[in-house]
C-alpha positions as CSV (number, residue, x, y, z in Angstrom):
1,M,-54.8,-77.1,247.5
2,I,-55.7,-74.5,244.8
3,P,-53.2,-71.8,244.6
4,I,-54.4,-68.5,245.5
5,K,-52.3,-65.7,243.9
6,S,-51.2,-62.5,245.7
7,E,-51.6,-59.0,244.9
8,R,-48.0,-59.0,243.9
9,D,-48.5,-62.5,242.2
10,L,-51.2,-61.0,240.0
11,R,-49.3,-57.9,238.9
12,I,-47.0,-60.0,237.2
13,M,-49.6,-62.8,235.8
14,R,-51.5,-59.8,234.2
15,K,-48.0,-59.1,232.5
16,S,-47.5,-62.6,231.5
17,C,-50.8,-63.5,230.4
18,E,-50.9,-60.2,227.9
19,I,-47.5,-60.7,226.5
20,A,-48.8,-64.7,226.0
21,A,-51.6,-63.3,224.1
22,N,-49.9,-60.7,222.0
23,V,-47.4,-64.1,221.3
24,L,-50.6,-65.8,220.3
25,D,-52.0,-63.0,218.3
26,E,-48.7,-62.6,215.9
27,I,-48.6,-66.5,215.6
28,C,-52.2,-66.7,214.6
29,R,-51.9,-63.6,211.8
30,L,-49.0,-65.7,209.9
31,A,-51.3,-68.7,209.4
32,A,-51.5,-68.9,205.6
33,P,-52.1,-71.1,202.7
34,G,-48.8,-72.5,201.6
35,V,-47.5,-72.3,205.2
36,S,-46.1,-75.2,206.8
37,T,-47.3,-76.0,210.3
38,W,-43.0,-76.2,211.4
39,E,-42.4,-72.7,209.8
40,L,-45.1,-71.5,212.1
41,D,-43.3,-73.0,215.0
42,R,-39.8,-71.5,214.4
43,A,-41.7,-68.5,214.0
44,A,-43.4,-69.0,217.5
45,K,-39.6,-69.6,219.2
46,R,-38.4,-65.9,217.6
47,I,-41.9,-64.0,218.8
48,M,-41.6,-65.4,222.2
49,E,-37.7,-64.2,222.0
50,K,-38.9,-61.2,221.6
51,H,-41.5,-60.4,224.1
52,H,-38.8,-61.8,226.3
53,C,-40.6,-65.0,227.4
54,R,-40.1,-68.7,226.7
55,S,-42.5,-71.6,226.1
56,A,-44.2,-73.4,228.5
57,E,-44.5,-76.3,226.1
58,Y,-41.1,-77.2,224.6
59,K,-39.4,-79.7,226.1
60,Y,-42.8,-80.1,228.4
61,K,-42.4,-83.7,230.0
62,C,-44.9,-86.4,230.0
63,G,-43.8,-89.8,230.9
64,S,-40.6,-90.5,229.2
65,L,-41.6,-88.0,226.4
66,R,-40.5,-84.3,225.8
67,Y,-42.8,-82.3,223.7
68,P,-40.9,-81.3,220.7
69,G,-42.6,-78.1,219.7
70,Y,-42.5,-74.5,221.0
71,V,-46.2,-73.9,220.6
72,C,-48.9,-76.7,220.0
73,I,-50.4,-76.4,216.1
74,S,-53.5,-79.2,215.3
75,V,-54.9,-79.1,212.1
76,N,-58.3,-80.2,211.2
77,D,-59.2,-83.5,213.2
78,Q,-56.1,-82.8,215.5
79,V,-57.5,-81.6,218.5
80,I,-54.7,-81.0,220.8
81,H,-50.8,-80.8,221.0
82,G,-50.1,-81.3,217.5
83,I,-46.7,-80.8,216.3
84,G,-45.5,-78.6,213.5
85,S,-44.0,-80.5,210.8
86,K,-42.3,-79.5,207.2
87,D,-44.5,-81.8,205.5
88,R,-48.1,-80.4,207.0
89,I,-48.6,-77.6,204.3
90,L,-51.5,-75.2,205.4
91,K,-54.4,-75.1,202.5
92,D,-57.6,-73.6,202.1
93,S,-60.5,-74.7,204.2
94,D,-58.1,-75.7,207.1
95,I,-58.6,-75.1,210.3
96,V,-55.9,-74.6,213.0
97,S,-55.5,-74.2,216.1
98,F,-52.8,-72.5,218.2
99,D,-51.8,-73.8,222.0
100,C,-49.5,-71.0,223.1
101,A,-47.9,-71.3,226.8
102,T,-45.4,-68.6,227.8
103,I,-43.6,-68.5,230.7
104,F,-42.5,-64.6,232.1
105,Q,-40.9,-63.7,235.5
106,G,-42.1,-66.9,236.6
107,F,-45.8,-67.0,235.8
108,V,-47.6,-68.9,232.7
109,G,-50.0,-67.6,230.4
110,D,-51.9,-69.8,228.5
111,N,-54.3,-69.3,225.8
112,T,-55.7,-70.7,222.5
113,R,-57.2,-70.1,219.4
114,T,-58.7,-71.6,216.2
115,V,-58.3,-69.7,213.4
116,Y,-59.7,-70.4,209.9
117,I,-57.4,-70.7,206.5
118,G,-59.3,-69.1,203.8
119,E,-63.3,-69.5,204.1
120,P,-64.6,-72.6,206.0
121,S,-67.9,-74.4,205.6
122,P,-70.6,-73.2,206.9
123,E,-70.6,-76.1,209.6
124,V,-67.1,-75.5,210.7
125,R,-67.9,-72.0,211.0
126,R,-70.2,-73.4,213.5
127,L,-68.8,-75.4,215.6
128,V,-65.9,-72.7,216.1
129,E,-68.4,-69.8,217.0
130,T,-70.4,-72.5,219.3
131,T,-67.0,-73.4,221.0
132,A,-66.5,-69.9,221.4
133,E,-69.8,-68.7,223.2
134,A,-69.5,-71.8,225.1
135,L,-66.0,-70.3,226.4
136,N,-67.4,-66.9,227.3
137,L,-70.3,-69.2,229.3
138,G,-67.9,-70.8,231.1
139,I,-66.1,-67.7,231.9
140,E,-69.0,-66.0,233.2
141,M,-69.9,-69.1,235.8
142,A,-66.0,-68.3,237.2
143,R,-67.2,-66.4,240.2
144,P,-66.7,-66.2,244.0
145,G,-69.0,-69.2,245.5
146,N,-69.8,-71.0,242.6
147,R,-67.9,-74.3,241.8
148,V,-66.1,-75.8,239.1
149,G,-68.5,-78.1,237.8
150,D,-70.7,-74.4,237.2
151,I,-68.1,-73.8,234.6
152,S,-68.0,-77.4,233.5
153,A,-72.0,-78.0,233.1
154,A,-72.4,-74.4,231.2
155,I,-69.6,-75.4,228.5
156,Q,-70.9,-79.0,227.8
157,R,-74.9,-77.5,228.0
158,H,-74.1,-75.2,225.1
159,V,-71.8,-77.3,222.8
160,E,-74.2,-80.2,223.2
161,S,-77.5,-78.3,222.7
162,R,-75.9,-77.4,219.5
163,G,-75.3,-80.6,218.3
164,F,-71.3,-81.0,218.7
165,G,-69.4,-83.4,220.9
166,V,-67.2,-82.0,224.0
167,V,-63.8,-84.2,224.8
168,R,-64.1,-85.9,228.2
169,E,-60.4,-87.2,228.5
170,F,-58.6,-83.7,228.3
171,T,-59.7,-80.9,230.5
172,G,-58.8,-77.1,231.6
173,H,-56.9,-76.7,234.7
174,G,-55.3,-74.1,237.6
175,V,-52.4,-71.9,235.9
176,G,-49.7,-69.7,237.7
177,R,-46.1,-70.7,238.7
178,S,-47.0,-74.0,237.0
179,M,-48.7,-74.7,233.5
180,H,-51.1,-77.4,235.5
181,E,-51.7,-76.5,238.9
182,E,-55.3,-77.6,240.5
183,P,-58.0,-77.9,239.9
184,E,-59.1,-79.7,237.0
185,V,-61.7,-77.8,235.1
186,P,-63.6,-80.1,232.8
187,N,-65.6,-79.1,229.7
188,F,-68.3,-81.7,230.8
189,G,-70.2,-82.0,234.2
190,R,-72.6,-81.5,236.6
191,A,-73.5,-77.9,238.1
192,G,-73.2,-77.6,241.7
193,T,-69.9,-79.8,242.1
194,G,-66.6,-79.6,242.3
195,P,-64.2,-77.0,244.0
196,V,-65.7,-73.7,245.3
197,L,-64.3,-70.8,243.8
198,R,-62.6,-68.2,245.5
199,P,-60.8,-64.9,244.5
200,G,-57.3,-65.2,243.4
201,M,-57.6,-68.5,241.6
202,T,-56.4,-68.3,238.2
203,L,-57.9,-71.0,235.8
204,A,-57.1,-71.9,231.9
205,I,-60.8,-72.7,230.4
206,E,-60.6,-74.4,227.4
207,P,-63.5,-76.2,225.4
208,M,-62.3,-78.8,223.4
209,T,-65.1,-79.7,221.0
210,T,-65.6,-81.9,217.7
211,M,-67.6,-82.0,215.0
212,G,-69.2,-85.4,215.3
213,S,-68.4,-88.1,217.9
214,P,-66.2,-87.1,221.1
215,E,-64.0,-90.1,220.9
216,I,-60.3,-89.7,220.4
217,F,-57.1,-91.0,219.7
218,V,-53.3,-90.1,220.4
219,G,-51.2,-90.7,217.1
220,D,-48.3,-92.6,217.3
221,D,-45.8,-89.3,218.4
222,G,-47.3,-90.2,221.5
223,W,-48.6,-86.2,221.7
224,T,-51.1,-85.6,218.9
225,V,-54.7,-86.0,219.7
226,Y,-57.0,-86.9,216.6
227,T,-60.9,-87.2,216.7
228,A,-61.7,-90.8,216.3
229,D,-64.1,-90.3,213.3
230,G,-61.4,-88.0,211.7
231,K,-64.1,-85.0,211.7
232,P,-62.8,-81.3,212.8
233,S,-62.7,-80.1,216.2
234,C,-61.9,-77.0,217.5
235,H,-59.7,-75.7,221.0
236,I,-60.2,-72.3,222.5
237,E,-59.0,-71.0,225.9
238,H,-58.1,-68.0,227.9
239,T,-56.5,-67.9,231.2
240,V,-59.1,-66.1,233.9
241,L,-58.6,-64.8,237.2
242,V,-61.5,-65.4,239.9
243,T,-62.0,-61.9,241.7
244,E,-64.4,-60.6,244.4
245,S,-66.9,-59.8,241.0
246,D,-66.8,-60.5,237.8
247,P,-64.3,-63.1,236.2
248,E,-61.3,-61.3,234.5
249,I,-59.8,-62.5,231.4
250,L,-56.0,-62.3,231.9
251,T,-55.2,-63.2,228.1
252,L,-56.1,-60.3,226.2
253,P,-53.3,-59.3,223.8
254,T,-52.7,-55.3,224.1
255,A,-55.0,-54.5,221.1
256,G,-57.8,-55.8,223.1
């Protein structure tokens, strides 16, 4: 069953997602050359405490493993689930994605942003801009009566038309009282397929793209996902509400 949020649920979830967006915004502003990803992870913990929320990722269980960080920090060829490290010092020309999922009053807000450290190469900038465009196109498809495959196809079509890759092994998902709810929302697929979208569904739509091959592998820590060819990747995400009309992006910071 795909959860349908009540009006009461949505009042809380809107606030939860706004807080998640504010937390992500503050974390991103701290990313700079010379800063370690461990420092950013510790800062994320403090920022969450200030906003009276907690990490949905900290100690998240997958098999026998528990995620050790408060926010996923993935640099360059790390696609997702990167772990903050004292040894990973940011430098000019890096790109970093911060995947920030927080819990406030029992509801999860889930969002991700990829930021530049210094000045990116033209091709890296094009990858990030293409991913952001693909996310917006996917969000536009999150309308009642459409199907999940309409979101998936819109994202895949745009990314691949620009010559970039789409990761298959990880997907977007429903989100609400749990970080991962039904349905899965792949970033590839065929329009007109998958579950029908209905008002009250809340979806984490999150294209994960690569500059080269879409092939990936999981590192020795059991969490960090890398591009197989070592080329850069990008990850951008919003939590989106399906309404009676236009989709509503819930993870916008207070300043917009």
